[in-house]
C-alpha positions as CSV (number, residue, x, y, z in Angstrom):
1,M,-12.8,-203.6,147.1
2,L,-14.5,-200.5,146.1
3,Q,-14.2,-199.5,142.6
4,A,-12.9,-195.8,141.9
5,S,-15.4,-193.3,140.6
6,K,-15.0,-192.9,136.9
7,R,-14.9,-189.1,136.4
8,R,-13.6,-187.2,133.4
9,P,-10.7,-185.0,134.0
10,E,-11.4,-181.4,134.4
11,H,-9.9,-180.2,131.1
12,Y,-12.2,-182.8,129.2
13,Y,-15.3,-181.1,130.0
14,L,-16.9,-179.4,126.7
15,I,-17.9,-175.8,126.6
16,P,-21.5,-175.0,125.5
17,R,-22.2,-175.0,121.9
18,D,-23.2,-171.4,121.5
19,Q,-19.9,-170.2,123.4
20,A,-17.8,-172.6,121.1
21,Q,-19.5,-171.0,117.9
22,E,-18.7,-167.6,119.1
23,Q,-15.3,-168.2,119.9
24,Y,-14.7,-169.8,116.5
25,R,-16.3,-166.8,114.8
26,K,-14.1,-164.5,116.5
27,V,-10.9,-166.5,115.5
28,L,-12.1,-166.4,111.8
29,L,-12.5,-162.6,112.1
30,Y,-9.1,-162.2,113.5
31,E,-7.3,-164.4,110.8
32,F,-9.4,-162.3,108.2
33,Y,-8.2,-158.9,109.6
34,C,-4.8,-160.0,109.9
35,K,-4.6,-161.2,106.2
36,M,-6.1,-157.8,105.1
37,I,-3.6,-155.8,107.1
38,C,-0.8,-157.8,105.7
39,C,-2.0,-157.4,102.0
40,E,-2.6,-153.6,102.4
41,S,1.0,-153.4,104.0
42,I,2.4,-155.1,100.9
43,V,0.5,-152.9,98.5
44,L,1.6,-149.7,100.4
45,L,5.2,-150.9,100.3
46,L,5.0,-151.4,96.7
47,Y,3.5,-148.0,96.1
48,I,6.3,-146.3,98.0
49,A,8.9,-148.1,96.2
50,C,7.5,-147.1,92.8
51,L,7.4,-143.5,93.9
52,L,11.1,-143.7,95.0
53,Y,12.1,-145.2,91.8
54,H,10.3,-142.7,89.6
55,S,11.3,-139.7,91.6
56,N,15.0,-140.8,91.3
57,A,15.3,-140.6,95.1
58,L,16.5,-144.1,96.3
59,P,19.3,-143.9,98.8
60,G,22.9,-143.9,97.5
61,T,25.6,-141.6,96.3
62,P,24.4,-138.6,94.3
63,R,25.1,-139.0,90.7
64,K,26.4,-136.3,88.4
65,L,24.2,-135.3,85.6
66,S,25.7,-135.6,82.1
67,S,25.4,-132.7,79.8
68,Q,22.8,-134.4,77.8
69,R,20.7,-135.4,80.6
70,V,20.3,-132.0,82.1
71,P,17.8,-130.5,79.7
72,D,15.9,-133.7,79.4
73,V,15.3,-133.6,83.1
74,L,14.8,-129.9,83.7
75,Q,12.8,-128.8,80.5
76,L,10.0,-130.9,81.9
77,D,8.9,-128.0,83.9
78,P,10.5,-124.6,82.6
79,H,8.1,-122.5,84.9
80,Y,9.2,-124.4,88.0
81,T,10.3,-121.9,90.8
82,G,10.1,-124.3,93.9
83,L,12.9,-125.0,96.4
84,N,13.5,-127.6,99.3
85,G,11.2,-130.3,100.0
86,D,10.5,-130.6,96.1
87,R,12.9,-131.2,93.3
88,L,15.3,-128.3,93.6
89,S,17.6,-127.9,96.8
90,V,20.5,-125.8,97.6
91,D,23.5,-126.7,99.9
92,V,25.7,-123.9,101.3
93,E,29.4,-124.4,102.1
94,T,30.9,-121.4,104.0
95,H,34.5,-120.1,104.0
96,H,34.6,-118.2,107.2
97,G,38.2,-116.8,106.5
98,T,36.9,-113.9,104.1
99,H,34.1,-111.5,104.6
100,V,31.7,-110.6,101.7
101,N,29.9,-107.2,101.6
102,P,26.2,-108.1,101.6
103,F,25.4,-104.7,100.2
104,T,27.6,-105.3,97.0
105,L,26.5,-108.8,96.9
106,L,22.7,-108.0,96.4
107,L,23.5,-105.2,93.6
108,N,25.5,-107.7,91.8
109,A,23.0,-110.4,92.1
110,V,20.1,-108.2,90.8
111,D,22.5,-107.3,87.8
112,A,23.3,-111.1,87.3
113,L,19.6,-112.1,87.2
114,A,18.7,-109.3,84.7
115,T,21.7,-110.0,82.4
116,I,20.8,-113.7,82.3
117,G,17.0,-112.9,81.9
118,S,17.6,-110.8,79.0
119,Q,18.7,-113.8,77.0
120,D,17.0,-117.0,75.8
121,M,16.3,-118.7,78.9
122,N,16.2,-122.1,77.1
123,G,19.6,-121.3,75.7
124,R,22.8,-122.8,77.2
125,S,26.1,-121.1,78.5
126,P,29.4,-122.7,79.5
127,S,29.6,-120.5,82.6
128,Y,29.0,-117.0,84.1
129,S,31.1,-114.6,86.1
130,F,29.6,-111.3,87.4
131,Q,31.3,-108.3,88.7
132,L,30.1,-104.7,88.9
133,T,32.5,-102.0,87.5
134,K,31.1,-99.4,90.2
135,Y,31.0,-102.0,93.2
136,P,33.9,-104.5,92.1
137,N,34.5,-106.2,95.5
138,V,32.2,-109.1,95.1
139,I,32.3,-111.7,92.2
140,I,29.4,-114.1,91.6
141,E,30.6,-117.2,89.4
142,V,28.1,-119.9,88.1
143,K,29.3,-123.0,86.7
144,P,27.6,-126.4,85.6
145,S,28.4,-129.6,87.6
146,P,31.8,-131.1,86.9
147,S,30.4,-133.7,84.6
148,A,28.6,-131.3,82.3
149,A,30.0,-128.9,79.6
150,D,27.3,-126.3,80.0
151,L,24.2,-125.1,81.9
152,L,20.6,-123.9,81.0
153,N,20.3,-120.2,81.5
154,W,17.0,-120.6,83.3
155,V,18.5,-123.1,85.7
156,A,21.4,-120.8,86.4
157,S,18.9,-118.0,87.2
158,L,17.0,-120.0,89.5
159,C,19.9,-121.3,91.4
160,I,21.5,-117.7,91.7
161,Y,18.3,-116.6,93.3
162,H,17.5,-119.4,95.6
163,G,21.1,-119.7,96.6
164,I,21.5,-116.2,97.5
165,E,18.2,-115.8,99.3
166,D,19.3,-118.7,101.4
167,V,22.8,-116.9,102.1
168,L,21.0,-113.8,103.2
169,R,18.2,-115.5,105.2
170,K,20.9,-117.1,107.2
171,K,23.2,-114.1,107.4
172,L,26.0,-115.9,105.9
173,Y,28.1,-112.7,105.0
174,V,31.3,-114.8,104.1
175,E,32.6,-116.5,100.9
176,V,30.4,-119.4,100.0
177,D,30.0,-122.1,97.4
178,I,26.4,-122.9,96.5
179,I,25.7,-126.3,95.1
180,C,22.3,-126.7,93.5
181,H,20.7,-130.3,93.2
182,W,17.7,-131.5,91.2
183,N,16.5,-134.5,93.1
184,V,19.9,-136.0,94.2
185,D,21.6,-134.8,91.1
186,E,24.2,-131.7,91.3
187,I,23.4,-129.6,88.3
188,V,24.9,-126.0,89.0
189,G,27.5,-124.3,91.4
190,V,27.3,-120.8,92.5
191,S,30.4,-119.2,94.0
192,I,30.4,-115.8,96.0
193,R,33.9,-114.4,96.5
194,D,35.5,-111.1,97.6
195,S,37.5,-109.9,94.7
196,S,40.5,-109.2,96.8
197,S,41.0,-113.0,97.2
198,R,40.3,-113.8,93.4
199,A,41.9,-110.9,91.5
200,A,44.6,-113.1,90.2
201,S,42.4,-116.0,88.9
202,V,39.4,-113.9,87.2
203,S,40.2,-112.4,83.8
204,A,38.4,-109.8,81.9
205,S,37.7,-112.6,79.2
206,N,35.2,-114.5,81.6
207,T,34.0,-111.8,83.6
208,T,30.6,-109.9,82.8
209,Q,31.1,-106.3,83.9
210,S,28.0,-104.1,84.2
211,N,27.1,-100.6,85.1
212,V,23.2,-101.5,85.0
213,N,23.1,-99.9,81.5
214,V,19.9,-100.7,79.6
215,S,18.8,-100.1,75.9
216,D,18.4,-96.7,74.7
217,T,14.7,-97.3,73.8
218,L,13.9,-97.8,77.5
219,Q,13.0,-94.5,79.1
220,S,11.5,-95.9,82.5
221,S,11.7,-93.6,85.6
222,F,11.3,-93.9,89.2
223,F,10.1,-91.5,92.1
224,Y,9.3,-91.9,95.8
225,V,6.0,-92.2,97.2
226,S,4.8,-89.3,99.1
227,D,4.8,-90.3,103.0
228,G,6.2,-93.7,101.8
229,M,7.5,-96.1,104.3
230,A,11.2,-97.0,104.4
231,L,12.2,-100.2,103.0
232,D,14.6,-102.9,104.5
233,Y,17.5,-103.1,102.0
234,N,17.6,-106.7,102.0
235,S,13.9,-107.2,101.6
236,A,13.9,-104.7,98.8
237,M,16.8,-106.2,96.9
238,I,15.4,-109.9,97.4
239,T,11.9,-108.7,96.0
240,L,13.7,-107.1,93.1
241,M,15.6,-110.5,92.6
242,Y,12.6,-112.6,92.8
243,S,10.7,-110.5,90.3
244,I,13.3,-110.5,87.8
245,M,13.8,-114.4,88.1
246,Y,9.9,-115.0,88.0
247,L,9.4,-112.7,84.7
248,S,12.7,-113.8,83.0
249,R,11.4,-117.4,82.7
250,L,8.6,-116.2,80.5
251,D,8.7,-114.9,76.9
252,K,10.2,-111.5,76.8
253,R,7.3,-110.4,74.5
254,E,4.7,-111.9,76.9
255,M,2.6,-109.3,78.8
256,V,3.1,-109.1,82.8
257,P,1.0,-112.2,83.8
258,R,-0.1,-111.2,87.3
259,T,-0.7,-108.2,89.5
260,Y,2.2,-108.7,92.0
261,T,5.2,-110.5,92.9
262,D,6.0,-111.6,96.4
263,P,9.2,-113.2,97.6
264,G,7.7,-115.0,100.5
265,P,7.3,-114.7,104.3
266,H,10.9,-113.9,105.2
267,W,11.0,-110.6,103.4
268,D,9.0,-107.4,104.1
269,A,8.5,-106.3,100.6
270,S,6.6,-106.8,97.3
271,I,5.8,-105.3,93.8
272,V,2.2,-104.4,92.7
273,F,1.2,-103.8,89.2
274,P,-2.3,-102.2,89.5
275,G,-5.0,-103.4,87.6
276,D,-6.3,-106.9,86.8
277,G,-3.3,-108.6,85.1
278,P,-2.6,-108.7,81.3
279,Q,-5.1,-107.0,79.1
280,P,-5.8,-107.4,75.4
281,P,-3.6,-104.8,73.5
282,K,-5.8,-101.7,72.5
283,D,-3.1,-99.6,71.1
284,P,-0.1,-100.2,68.8
285,P,3.0,-101.6,70.5
286,P,5.0,-101.4,72.7
287,F,3.1,-102.9,75.5
288,L,4.0,-103.7,79.2
289,E,5.9,-106.8,78.3
290,C,8.1,-108.9,80.7
291,G,11.5,-107.7,78.8
292,W,10.7,-103.9,79.5
293,V,10.0,-104.7,83.1
294,I,13.2,-106.8,83.6
295,G,15.2,-104.0,82.1
296,T,13.6,-101.3,84.4
297,L,13.8,-103.4,87.6
298,K,17.4,-103.7,86.8
299,M,17.8,-100.0,87.2
300,A,15.9,-99.4,90.4
301,P,18.9,-100.3,92.9
302,D,21.0,-97.9,91.0
303,Y,18.3,-95.0,91.5
304,M,17.9,-95.7,95.3
305,I,21.6,-95.7,95.7
306,Q,22.1,-92.4,94.0
307,Q,19.2,-90.8,96.1
308,R,20.7,-92.5,99.2
309,K,17.2,-93.7,100.1
310,F,15.6,-97.0,100.3
311,A,11.7,-96.4,100.6
312,E,8.6,-97.2,98.7
313,L,9.1,-96.6,95.3
314,A,6.8,-95.8,92.3
315,I,8.0,-97.2,89.0
316,K,6.8,-95.8,85.6
317,F,7.5,-98.1,82.6
318,R,8.1,-96.2,79.4
319,A,9.8,-97.3,76.1
320,N,10.1,-95.8,72.7
321,N,8.3,-92.6,74.0
322,V,5.2,-94.7,75.0
323,D,4.0,-95.0,78.5
324,L,3.5,-98.8,79.3
325,G,2.3,-98.8,82.7
326,H,3.5,-98.4,86.4
327,A,4.0,-100.5,89.6
328,L,5.0,-100.0,93.2
329,L,7.8,-101.4,95.1
330,Q,6.1,-101.5,98.6
331,K,6.7,-102.5,102.0
332,G,4.7,-105.3,103.1
333,K,2.7,-107.9,101.3
334,P,0.4,-107.6,98.0
335,F,-2.9,-107.3,100.0
336,Q,-1.6,-104.0,101.4
337,A,-1.2,-102.4,98.0
338,I,-2.6,-99.4,96.4
339,S,-5.3,-100.0,93.8
């Protein structure tokens, strides 16, 4: 009987040594890269978790700030003027039943910002309510969060500007409630109401009424630029609001720190201060300080309304019989300015 041939199974055959070494090297490299990717992923996740923890932005129910915590958080950066995408954000809740006159709203907003800006911006106030005597049909009310007893003046200024700028940009000409948040924390509420719907609830004791009056020592004046271009009303008023908000966060005795103010791409106006910025004083005071500029810009809307014309406006700053400087409220952006 013939003995069967002794052959190894097909899978039993060995591959060449050099090919085996190459495959083994690839396996080692693959394992090394997998471990590296895993370690880097863990480090990245830990880094993101630390960022979220320190920015106070972990998911969850927004907290209410106590009156003690508000200044501790916000005074870290008193020159902050940013908005959505950073720390400060605004949410607008509309009430479509009642129309609000945007013309009066902006007049009131300029006056409100200038009124707050004339005070100590690091001071605190329980609340604000603004209503113009000449144009009383719009009321702006500013209140702290429900868990706080008062609010910082510079935070109130910041939220009035950004809230109303957002309302105008979205053309929400109705009664609204604006809630300002710092990270996830509610800090200030701004309500815009038609006075006819709030006449019974607003008393003279908590309402700031103004005729855009200023101190007798301020003697600034305005005149229209020859062949000047017409200004969009909303752009002109938002530019005045932004300029007042920007300057009011500085010391009132500080000289104007830059050569222009520009509210951003949505608005077709800017204010230009010709020159190279603040210069060392060469004469006795007064100088072109932020306080004088705020008081002057507060008067600009009243002048244009009296003249029934919104166009490029030259501004001459003067106080205590001394000429302080000049500026231009112009159409367009700062690079289009006169020198």
